C-alpha positions in Angstrom: 63.4 71.2 -59.2 66.3 69.6 -61.1 69.3 70.4 -59.1 70.1 68.8 -56.2 72.8 69.1 -53.8 75.2 66.3 -54.9 75.1 68.5 -58.7 76.8 71.7 -56.5 79.5 69.6 -55.3 81.1 68.1 -59.0 80.7 72.0 -60.2 82.6 73.0 -57.4 85.1 69.8 -58.3 85.0 70.6 -61.9 86.6 74.0 -61.0 88.8 73.4 -59.1 90.8 71.0 -61.6 89.7 73.6 -63.7 92.1 75.8 -62.1 94.8 73.0 -61.1 95.3 72.5 -65.2 98.8 73.5 -65.4 98.4 73.6 -69.6 96.2 77.0 -69.3 98.0 81.0 -70.1 97.5 83.4 -68.0 94.8 84.9 -69.8 92.8 81.4 -69.3 93.8 81.1 -65.8 93.0 84.2 -65.3 89.6 84.2 -66.4 88.7 80.4 -64.6 89.6 82.6 -61.0 86.9 85.1 -61.9 84.5 82.6 -62.6 85.5 80.5 -59.7 84.9 83.8 -58.1 81.8 83.5 -59.3 80.7 80.2 -59.2 81.7 80.0 -55.3 79.8 83.6 -54.4 76.2 80.9 -56.0 77.2 78.6 -53.9 77.0 80.6 -50.6 74.4 81.5 -51.2 72.6 78.7 -52.1 74.0 76.6 -49.1 72.7 80.1 -47.4 69.3 79.0 -48.5 69.8 75.7 -47.2 70.8 75.6 -43.8 68.2 78.8 -43.7 65.5 76.1 -44.7 66.9 73.5 -42.5 66.7 75.5 -39.5 62.9 76.5 -40.4 62.2 73.1 -40.8 63.9 72.3 -37.2 62.0 74.9 -35.3 58.9 73.6 -36.5 59.7 70.5 -35.8 60.7 72.1 -32.2 57.4 73.4 -32.0 59.3 77.1 -31.7 57.0 78.0 -34.7 53.7 76.9 -36.4 53.7 77.3 -40.0 56.8 77.5 -41.7 56.8 80.2 -44.1 55.6 80.1 -47.9 58.8 80.9 -49.2 60.6 78.2 -47.3 58.5 75.9 -47.7 60.7 72.9 -48.9 57.7 71.3 -50.8 57.6 74.6 -53.4 61.4 73.5 -53.9 60.9 69.8 -54.2 59.4 68.6 -57.8 
């Protein structure tokens, strides 16, 4: 996997900087707002996916489950 958590953070801060650009026209600002909403939506899903993987790993560590479902295995995402 080529993207890391820090990449998500960098994208979010870059979008914040674009939204803070006072030289944007009204149309450009509207476009950045739409882009920001899309980025936020995807970011929320990435975070939820990571949280689910961590919860599964915790259940495995606690002995509550014997095996993590294949689609949640960390090795599936690692490179």
